[in-house]
N, CA, C and O of each residue as an XYZ file, in Angstrom:
432
protein
N       0.451     -6.334     -2.570
C      -0.733     -5.803     -2.737
C      -1.057     -5.671     -4.151
O      -2.194     -5.960     -4.523
N      -0.050     -5.205     -5.101
C      -0.198     -4.902     -6.456
C      -0.739     -6.200     -6.981
O      -1.684     -6.192     -7.770
N      -0.176     -7.319     -6.574
C      -0.544     -8.665     -7.687
C      -2.210     -9.138     -7.065
O      -2.945     -9.878     -7.718
N      -2.564     -8.607     -5.830
C      -3.809     -8.908     -5.469
C      -4.907     -8.086     -6.173
O      -6.001     -8.551     -6.491
N      -4.478     -6.735     -6.399
C      -5.282     -5.914     -7.053
C      -5.428     -6.209     -8.409
O      -6.460     -5.965     -9.035
N      -4.263     -6.812     -8.964
C      -4.501     -7.252    -10.366
C      -5.432     -8.585    -10.520
O      -5.763     -9.026    -11.621
N      -5.739     -9.057     -9.516
C      -6.430    -10.482     -9.664
C      -7.549    -10.361     -8.579
O      -7.426    -10.799     -7.435
N      -8.715     -9.682     -9.089
C      -9.738     -9.383     -8.042
C     -10.577    -10.657     -7.616
O     -11.402    -10.552     -6.708
N     -10.377    -11.814     -8.244
C     -10.964    -13.237     -8.047
C     -10.228    -13.699     -6.821
O     -10.661    -14.594     -6.095
N      -8.873    -12.929     -6.574
C      -8.150    -13.840     -5.544
C      -7.070    -14.792     -5.887
O      -7.178    -15.360     -6.974
N      -6.076    -15.052     -5.167
C      -5.192    -15.990     -5.602
C      -4.929    -16.982     -4.440
O      -5.106    -16.483     -3.328
N      -4.511    -18.388     -4.464
C      -4.111    -19.036     -3.377
C      -2.809    -18.468     -3.122
O      -2.422    -17.566     -3.866
N      -1.981    -18.923     -2.048
C      -0.871    -18.461     -1.523
C       0.283    -18.936     -2.540
O       1.327    -18.304     -2.704
N      -0.030    -20.081     -3.172
C       1.163    -20.512     -4.384
C       1.014    -19.663     -5.468
O       2.006    -19.128     -5.964
N      -0.257    -19.446     -5.959
C      -0.386    -18.681     -7.203
C       0.064    -17.240     -6.837
O       0.522    -16.563     -7.758
N      -0.005    -16.756     -5.737
C       0.494    -15.419     -5.471
C       1.994    -15.403     -5.360
O       2.684    -14.509     -5.852
N       2.437    -16.365     -4.735
C       3.918    -16.548     -4.813
C       4.544    -16.656     -6.244
O       5.491    -15.980     -6.645
N       3.895    -17.573     -6.921
C       4.528    -17.665     -8.142
C       4.550    -16.400     -9.108
O       5.472    -16.284     -9.915
N       3.448    -15.369     -9.019
C       3.367    -14.351     -9.652
C       4.508    -13.217     -9.099
O       4.680    -12.145     -9.680
N       5.154    -13.567     -8.056
C       6.105    -12.508     -7.496
C       7.290    -12.401     -8.465
O       7.662    -13.359     -9.143
N       7.940    -11.033     -8.504
C       8.985    -11.138     -9.428
C      10.415    -11.942     -8.800
O      10.457    -12.310     -7.626
N      11.234    -12.091     -9.490
C      12.510    -12.704     -8.928
C      13.330    -11.335     -8.665
O      13.208    -10.315     -9.344
N      14.289    -11.520     -7.423
C      14.316    -12.574     -6.614
C      13.185    -12.728     -5.719
O      12.672    -11.716     -5.244
N      12.747    -13.863     -5.441
C      11.693    -13.928     -4.454
C      12.091    -14.234     -3.085
O      13.053    -14.949     -2.807
N      11.205    -13.587     -2.111
C      11.771    -13.996     -0.575
C      11.101    -15.331     -0.537
O      10.314    -15.755     -1.383
N      11.572    -16.049      0.728
C      11.088    -17.321      0.912
C       9.660    -17.228      0.998
O       9.073    -16.191      1.309
N       9.002    -18.513      0.670
C       7.530    -18.663      0.761
C       6.857    -18.475      2.015
O       5.736    -17.965      2.050
N       7.570    -18.917      3.230
C       6.984    -18.725      4.460
C       6.850    -17.311      4.808
O       5.927    -16.834      5.468
N       7.929    -16.626      4.270
C       7.919    -14.875      4.656
C       6.666    -14.251      3.848
O       6.020    -13.310      4.308
N       6.388    -14.835      2.646
C       5.387    -14.353      1.974
C       4.071    -14.327      2.759
O       3.317    -13.374      2.956
N       3.973    -15.630      3.169
C       2.773    -16.236      3.969
C       2.484    -15.425      5.133
O       1.354    -15.003      5.377
N       3.629    -15.176      5.940
C       3.494    -14.376      7.204
C       3.070    -13.000      6.799
O       2.102    -12.477      7.351
N       3.918    -12.230      5.620
C       3.330    -11.011      5.454
C       2.102    -10.841      4.933
O       1.543     -9.788      5.241
N       1.418    -11.727      4.094
C      -0.105    -11.815      3.874
C      -1.003    -11.963      5.211
O      -2.037    -11.304      5.320
N      -0.649    -12.696      6.047
C      -1.304    -12.869      7.199
C      -1.247    -11.491      7.973
O      -2.222    -11.118      8.626
N      -0.162    -10.790      7.895
C      -0.089     -9.576      8.678
C      -0.795     -8.439      7.861
O      -1.083     -7.433      8.509
N      -1.107     -8.459      6.551
C      -1.871     -7.705      5.935
C      -3.224     -7.876      6.073
O      -4.082     -7.001      5.956
N      -3.404     -9.206      6.362
C      -5.036     -9.582      6.619
C      -5.394     -9.021      8.047
O      -6.528     -8.574      8.223
N      -4.354     -9.026      9.216
C      -4.759     -8.736     10.480
C      -5.050     -7.131     10.411
O      -5.945     -6.606     11.073
N      -4.258     -6.476      9.604
C      -4.344     -4.827      9.459
C      -5.572     -4.790      8.655
O      -5.973     -3.628      8.589
N      -6.306     -5.594      8.033
C      -7.404     -5.370      7.353
C      -7.291     -4.958      5.889
O      -8.237     -4.379      5.356
N      -6.292     -5.204      5.289
C      -5.846     -4.885      3.892
C      -6.264     -6.017      3.040
O      -6.672     -5.672      1.931
N      -6.261     -7.272      3.285
C      -6.322     -8.484      2.887
C      -7.368     -9.455      3.413
O      -7.573     -9.395      4.625
N      -8.024    -10.292      2.744
C      -9.067    -11.211      3.306
C      -8.928    -12.364      2.489
O      -8.312    -12.368      1.423
N      -9.609    -13.524      3.084
C      -9.487    -14.878      2.293
C     -10.918    -15.573      2.542
O     -11.710    -15.329      3.452
N     -11.037    -16.477      1.523
C     -12.074    -17.505      1.704
C     -11.647    -18.722      1.387
O     -10.847    -18.867      0.462
N     -12.172    -19.899      2.193
C     -11.811    -21.176      2.107
C     -12.193    -21.673      0.720
O     -13.305    -21.418      0.257
N     -11.281    -22.383      0.049
C     -11.608    -23.205     -1.012
C     -11.938    -24.533     -0.858
O     -13.017    -25.021     -1.196
N     -10.842    -25.235     -0.255
C     -11.138    -26.709      0.179
C     -10.161    -27.029      1.345
O      -8.952    -26.843      1.204
N     -10.706    -27.521      2.524
C      -9.806    -27.923      3.577
C      -8.980    -26.566      3.991
O      -9.565    -25.523      4.281
N      -7.567    -26.701      3.984
C      -6.822    -25.689      4.264
C      -6.418    -24.794      3.346
O      -5.546    -23.984      3.660
N      -6.972    -24.788      2.086
C      -6.626    -23.998      1.021
C      -7.477    -22.915      0.890
O      -8.699    -23.059      0.935
N      -6.869    -21.702      0.711
C      -7.589    -20.440      0.914
C      -7.164    -19.694     -0.428
O      -6.119    -19.920     -1.038
N      -8.259    -18.654     -0.834
C      -7.995    -17.754     -1.762
C      -7.864    -16.339     -1.083
O      -8.772    -15.941     -0.353
N      -6.884    -15.672     -1.286
C      -6.513    -14.382     -0.808
C      -6.938    -13.208     -1.690
O      -6.655    -13.303     -2.884
N      -7.566    -12.133     -1.275
C      -7.990    -11.058     -2.254
C      -7.596     -9.850     -1.460
O      -7.409     -9.934     -0.246
N      -7.458     -8.656     -2.164
C      -7.403     -7.310     -1.527
C      -8.780     -6.870     -0.985
O      -9.811     -6.999     -1.646
N      -8.738     -6.347      0.246
C      -9.935     -6.031      0.996
C     -10.322     -4.596      0.721
O     -11.451     -4.136      0.894
N      -9.193     -3.889      0.241
C      -9.539     -2.377      0.080
C      -8.776     -2.116     -1.288
O      -7.908     -2.872     -1.723
N      -9.172     -1.044     -1.865
C      -8.757     -0.471     -3.041
C      -7.187      0.205     -2.967
O      -6.714      0.612     -1.905
N      -6.602      0.246     -4.016
C      -5.291      0.697     -3.989
C      -5.435      2.222     -3.592
O      -4.573      2.679     -2.842
N      -6.352      2.964     -3.989
C      -6.427      4.319     -3.514
C      -6.696      4.451     -1.898
O      -6.220      5.377     -1.242
N      -7.441      3.509     -1.388
C      -7.702      3.210     -0.052
C      -6.268      3.200      0.680
O      -5.901      3.979      1.560
N      -5.608      2.229      0.163
C      -4.247      1.762      0.849
C      -3.380      2.940      0.653
O      -2.563      3.182      1.541
N      -3.443      3.767     -0.463
C      -2.436      4.750     -0.545
C      -2.752      5.805      0.487
O      -1.810      6.290      1.112
N      -3.928      6.189      0.716
C      -4.460      7.241      1.767
C      -4.002      6.788      2.990
O      -3.393      7.559      3.732
N      -4.246      5.470      3.343
C      -3.892      4.910      4.813
C      -2.337      5.043      5.002
O      -1.841      5.398      6.072
N      -1.581      4.720      3.840
C       0.095      4.533      3.890
C       0.390      6.175      3.969
O       1.254      6.628      4.721
N      -0.288      6.864      3.254
C       0.206      8.292      3.472
C       0.133      8.972      4.792
O       0.975      9.700      5.318
N      -1.125      8.567      5.263
C      -1.474      9.116      6.784
C      -0.442      8.499      7.850
O       0.047      9.166      8.761
N      -0.215      7.350      7.657
C       0.521      6.736      8.535
C       1.980      7.221      8.428
O       2.645      7.292      9.461
N       2.502      7.551      7.269
C       3.754      8.011      7.171
C       3.987      9.675      7.690
O       5.021     10.151      8.159
N       2.724     10.345      7.449
C       2.720     11.494      8.142
C       2.791     11.630      9.457
O       3.503     12.443     10.047
N       1.934     10.706     10.024
C       1.809     10.496     11.527
C       3.119     10.084     12.279
O       3.479     10.530     13.369
N       3.800      9.116     11.478
C       5.142      8.715     11.992
C       6.326      9.729     12.085
O       7.044      9.880     13.074
N       6.434     10.520     10.694
C       7.455     11.221     10.582
C       7.379     12.861     10.817
O       8.345     13.606     10.979
N       6.065     13.203     10.794
C       5.722     14.732     11.005
C       4.656     14.914     11.947
O       3.850     15.810     11.695
N       4.483     14.140     13.126
C       3.581     14.194     13.938
C       2.175     14.638     13.576
O       1.452     15.409     14.208
N       1.867     13.858     12.175
C       0.458     13.993     12.060
C       0.313     15.450     10.949
O      -0.720     15.715     10.335
N       1.205     16.018     10.902
C       1.212     17.466     10.202
C       1.534     17.555      8.505
O       2.650     17.619      7.991
N       0.496     17.541      7.960
C       0.811     17.607      6.395
C       1.425     18.769      6.130
O       2.316     18.760      5.281
N       1.082     19.978      6.787
C       1.925     21.037      6.533
C       3.474     20.952      6.787
O       4.278     21.481      6.019
N       3.831     20.276      7.877
C       5.172     20.126      8.179
C       5.647     19.153      7.182
O       6.847     19.244      6.923
N       4.957     18.211      6.540
C       5.640     17.091      5.598
C       5.819     18.017      4.230
O       6.816     17.790      3.544
N       4.851     19.096      3.791
C       5.057     19.953      2.562
C       6.299     21.056      2.829
O       7.050     21.481      1.951
N       6.327     21.354      4.015
C       7.381     22.251      4.396
C       8.634     21.681      4.346
O       9.500     22.392      3.835
N       8.988     20.531      4.758
C      10.022     19.606      4.604
C      10.349     19.488      3.224
O      11.500     19.811      2.929
N       9.546     19.072      2.246
C       9.798     19.059      0.915
C      10.284     20.194      0.164
O      11.064     20.166     -0.788
N       9.695     21.267      0.741
C      10.103     22.733      0.145
C      11.626     23.020      0.657
O      12.503     23.402     -0.117
N      11.814     22.823      1.868
C      13.244     23.119      2.537
C      14.243     22.181      1.773
O      15.368     22.566      1.455
N      13.795     21.009      1.515
C      14.905     20.066      0.964
C      14.818     20.193     -0.574
O      15.441     19.419     -1.300
N      14.072     21.135     -1.038
C      13.974     21.441     -2.443
C      13.602     20.100     -3.128
O      14.286     19.729     -4.081
N      12.663     19.428     -2.739
C      12.043     18.244     -3.397
C      11.047     18.622     -4.128
O      10.552     17.834     -4.935
N      10.605     19.819     -3.986
C       9.455     20.258     -5.075
C      10.022     21.428     -5.618
O      10.576     22.241     -4.878
N       9.931     21.612     -6.948
C      10.472     22.748     -7.664
C       9.206     23.804     -8.010
O       7.995     23.620     -7.890
N       9.853     24.825     -8.422
C       8.846     26.078     -8.643
C       7.586     25.839     -9.338
O       6.552     26.371     -8.933
N       7.606     25.037    -10.403
C       6.461     24.914    -11.112
C       5.172     23.970    -10.324
O       3.957     24.054    -10.502
N       5.959     23.053     -9.393
C       5.145     22.083     -8.708
C       4.599     23.012     -7.622
O       3.433     22.836     -7.268
N       5.376     24.054     -7.018
C       4.796     24.891     -6.033
C       3.683     25.567     -6.486
O       2.629     25.498     -5.855
N       3.795     26.284     -7.616
C       2.967     26.997     -8.458
C       1.581     26.255     -8.751
O       0.511     26.862     -8.733
N       1.681     25.059     -8.990
C       0.605     24.233     -9.133
C      -0.271     23.930     -7.821
O      -1.493     23.794     -7.869
N       0.513     23.835     -6.606
C      -0.024     23.531     -5.482
C      -0.859     24.868     -4.943
O      -1.876     24.787     -4.255
N      -0.282     26.037     -5.354
C      -0.883     27.326     -5.066
C      -2.200     27.509     -5.755
O      -3.194     28.099     -5.333
N      -1.997     26.809     -7.046
C      -3.339     26.831     -7.748
C      -4.557     26.057     -7.194
O      -5.720     26.454     -7.118
N      -4.088     24.979     -6.859
C      -4.995     24.042     -6.261
C      -5.573     24.529     -4.857
O      -6.725     24.292     -4.495
N      -4.660     25.219     -4.131
C      -5.198     25.888     -2.750
C      -6.215     26.934     -3.123
O      -7.260     27.043     -2.482
N      -5.927     27.706     -4.150
C      -6.797     28.821     -4.569
C      -8.145     28.439     -5.042
O      -9.088     29.216     -4.890
N      -8.307     27.140     -5.679
C      -9.543     26.561     -5.990
C     -10.411     26.287     -4.826
O     -11.520     25.779     -4.990
């Protein structure tokens, strides 16, 4: 998705593949993954000529992050953001300063 966000005009599958960092996964795997992203509504395409397509991000990076965060919390914390934050506190993944910042955000 990052590559597609950086190229708002879109890319052909070959262009997208060539921009991927090494080591690259197989071309067909990338193609399958892009098709799945398209099925999920994250990517779209338009025809250039014949069976040549230009793929582009259908949603913004922020929209994608929100969907992924929601999906993560639904899968691992039964949809409870509170349980997620509670887990971070219990596992000491959030330090005291970060907790104070959260409290200030809540107060606002």
